[in-house]
C-alpha positions in Angstrom: -0.7 -5.0 14.4 0.9 -1.6 13.8 0.3 1.3 16.1 -2.7 3.1 14.5 -1.3 6.5 15.5 1.8 6.1 13.4 2.2 8.2 10.2 1.2 6.1 7.2 1.0 7.0 3.6 0.1 5.2 0.4 0.7 5.8 -3.3 -2.2 6.0 -5.7 -2.0 5.4 -9.5 -4.6 5.2 -12.2 -3.1 3.5 -15.2 -6.4 3.8 -17.2 -7.4 0.9 -19.4 -4.8 -1.9 -19.1 -4.7 -5.5 -20.3 -5.5 -7.9 -17.5 -2.4 -10.0 -17.9 -0.2 -6.9 -18.0 -1.9 -5.6 -14.8 -1.4 -9.0 -13.1 2.3 -8.9 -13.9 2.5 -5.3 -12.7 1.0 -6.4 -9.4 3.7 -9.0 -9.0 6.5 -6.5 -9.6 5.0 -4.0 -7.1 4.4 -6.8 -4.6 8.1 -7.7 -4.7 9.1 -4.0 -4.3 6.7 -3.7 -1.3 8.0 -6.9 0.2 11.5 -5.5 0.1 10.1 -2.3 1.6 11.4 -0.2 -1.3 8.0 1.5 -1.9 4.9 2.6 0.0 1.7 0.7 0.1 0.1 1.2 -3.3 -3.4 1.4 -4.7 -4.2 1.0 -8.4 -7.6 1.9 -9.7 -8.0 1.0 -13.4 -10.1 -0.7 -16.1 -9.7 -3.8 -18.1 -10.8 -4.8 -21.6 -13.5 -7.6 -21.5 -12.1 -10.4 -19.4 -13.3 -13.4 -17.3 -11.1 -14.5 -14.5 -11.4 -17.7 -12.5 -10.0 -17.9 -9.0 -8.4 -20.8 -7.3 -11.6 -22.5 -6.3 -13.6 -21.6 -9.4 -15.8 -24.3 -11.0 -15.1 -24.5 -14.8 -18.8 -25.0 -15.5 -19.5 -21.5 -14.2 -18.0 -20.3 -17.5 -21.1 -20.6 -19.7 -19.8 -19.0 -22.9 -18.4 -21.2 -25.7 -15.0 -20.6 -27.2 -16.8 -19.2 -30.3 -18.7 -16.7 -28.2 -15.6 -15.6 -26.3 -13.8 -15.0 -29.6 -16.8 -13.2 -31.2 -17.1 -10.9 -28.2 -13.4 -10.4 -27.7 -13.3 -11.7 -24.1 -10.1 -13.0 -22.6 -10.1 -15.8 -20.0 -7.5 -16.2 -17.2 -7.1 -18.7 -14.4 -5.5 -16.7 -11.6 -4.2 -17.1 -8.0 -6.8 -15.0 -6.1 -9.5 -16.4 -3.9 -13.1 -16.7 -5.1 -14.8 -18.1 -8.2 -15.4 -16.5 -11.6 -16.1 -12.9 -12.4 -16.1 -10.4 -15.2 -13.9 -7.3 -15.8 -14.6 -4.7 -18.5 -14.9 -1.1 -19.5 -16.9 1.0 -17.1 -16.0 -1.1 -14.1 -13.4 0.2 -11.6 -11.0 -2.5 -10.6 -9.0 -1.8 -7.4 -5.7 -3.5 -6.6 -4.3 -2.6 -3.2 -0.8 -3.9 -2.6 -0.4 -3.1 1.0 1.5 -4.6 4.0 -1.1 -5.8 6.5 1.6 -5.9 9.2 1.4 -2.1 9.2 -2.4 -2.3 9.7 -4.0 -5.6 11.0 -2.7 -9.1 10.3 -6.2 -10.4 9.7 -7.4 -11.4 6.2 -11.1 -11.4 7.3 -10.8 -7.9 8.7 -9.1 -6.9 5.4 -12.0 -8.2 3.3 -14.5 -6.4 5.5 -12.5 -3.2 5.2 -12.5 -3.4 1.4 -16.3 -3.9 1.5 -16.5 -0.9 3.7 -14.7 1.2 1.2 -17.3 0.3 -1.5 -20.2 0.7 1.0 -19.0 4.2 1.9 -18.6 5.1 -1.8 -22.1 3.9 -2.7 -23.4 5.9 0.2 -21.8 9.0 -1.3 -24.2 8.4 -4.2 -27.2 7.9 -1.9 -27.2 4.1 -2.1 -27.7 2.0 1.0 -25.6 -1.0 0.3 -24.9 -3.9 2.6 -22.9 -7.1 3.2 -24.3 -10.6 2.6 -23.5 -13.0 5.5 -23.0 -15.9 3.0 -21.0 -14.1 0.3 -18.1 -11.7 0.1 -18.8 -8.5 -1.7 -21.1 -5.5 -1.6 -24.9 -5.8 -2.2 -28.1 -3.9 -2.8 -30.5 -6.4 -1.5 -30.1 -9.5 -3.8 -28.1 -7.5 -6.4 -24.3 -7.6 -6.3 -22.6 -4.3 -7.1 -19.0 -5.2 -6.2 -17.0 -8.4 -6.2 -13.9 -9.0 -4.0 -11.2 -11.6 -4.4 -7.7 -11.3 -2.8 -4.4 -13.0 -2.3 -2.3 -12.4 0.8 1.3 -13.7 1.0 3.7 -12.7 3.7 1.0 -10.3 4.9 1.2 -8.4 1.6 -2.0 -8.2 -0.5 -2.7 -8.6 -4.2 -5.8 -8.5 -6.3 -8.8 -6.7 -4.8 -12.2 -5.6 -5.9 -14.3 -5.0 -9.0 -16.9 -2.2 -8.7 -19.6 -2.0 -11.3 -20.1 1.7 -12.2 -21.0 2.0 -15.9 -20.4 -1.7 -16.6 -22.3 -3.4 -19.5 -24.0 -6.0 -17.3 -24.9 -8.2 -20.3 -21.3 -9.6 -20.2 -22.2 -11.3 -16.9 -24.6 -13.5 -18.9 -21.7 -15.5 -20.1 -20.8 -16.7 -16.6 -22.4 -17.6 -13.3 -20.9 -14.7 -11.4 -18.9 -15.9 -8.3 -20.7 -19.2 -8.8 -23.9 -17.8 -7.3 -26.9 -18.9 -9.4 -29.8 -17.2 -7.6 -28.5 -13.6 -7.4 -28.4 -10.7 -9.8 -25.7 -8.1 -10.6 -26.1 -4.4 -10.7 -24.1 -1.2 -11.2 -24.2 2.5 -10.1 -25.5 3.4 -13.5 -28.4 1.0 -13.3 -29.3 2.0 -9.8 -29.1 5.7 -10.4 -30.4 5.8 -13.9 -27.6 7.8 -15.4 -23.9 7.3 -16.4 -21.5 8.2 -13.7 -18.1 10.0 -14.1 -15.5 7.4 -13.5 -12.8 9.8 -12.3 -15.2 11.2 -9.7 -15.9 7.7 -8.4 -12.2 6.9 -8.3 -11.7 10.1 -6.2 -14.3 9.0 -3.7 -12.8 5.5 -3.6 -9.3 6.8 -2.8 -10.6 9.1 0.0 -12.7 6.3 1.5 -9.7 3.9 1.2 -7.6 6.4 3.1 -10.1 6.8 5.9 -11.0 3.1 6.3 -7.4 2.0 6.4 -6.3 4.9 8.6 -3.7 6.4 6.3 -2.5 9.9 7.1 -2.3 10.9 3.4 -1.8 9.5 -0.1 0.6 10.5 -3.0 -0.9 10.5 -6.5 1.6 8.9 -8.9 1.4 9.2 -12.6 1.4 6.1 -14.8 4.9 7.1 -15.9 6.2 6.2 -12.4 5.6 2.5 -13.3 7.2 2.7 -16.8 10.2 0.6 -15.7 7.9 -2.1 -14.3 5.7 -2.1 -17.4 8.8 -2.3 -19.6 10.1 -5.3 -17.7 6.7 -7.0 -18.3 6.6 -6.1 -22.0 10.2 -7.1 -22.8 
């Protein structure tokens, strides 16, 4: 574990709305750069078009939608290399991808998961919501209602994937799956709980600040999307 008193910084970027597959490829590019120690730890906060993703242990029957329904609703489906079961990504949901070297923090994946939960818990608290952990399930909850899902991959102590935080999410899209394979729980969002649409940029700002505090960074550097044009061009070519 790194000395917690050392100076640590991370880069933050908001690419906006980005195709899931393109973002996945971008993560891989940034992962390689971080592994070679060519860049700082990096946090992406972004949105995806309508997408279902199935983690490594996902049960295929938890995807309820038929191919016809998926096509009609314009929902993409990806089988990916994170932990966890099936979840939904879409407009109004903030997806966080921290690509950080845990050797500079704590080489402990369970502590990392709890820390990601803490970032969401603190952000919900900023809006007056008393969220909690569920001892059986990863994620962040308001009672029996899940407001944020978490699924990660850690390789050589560098992280990929992350969390999906329902802010202004259209929760009807969760009807096409059994979210995270949990049949007896509901999903919720900041908008549903507060009764009003929430400014996404404001929420992202709170997430960044809470991420900085929970993980003990000295500061962060905001990067424009253009900083990753080379990586995006590699992916598109």
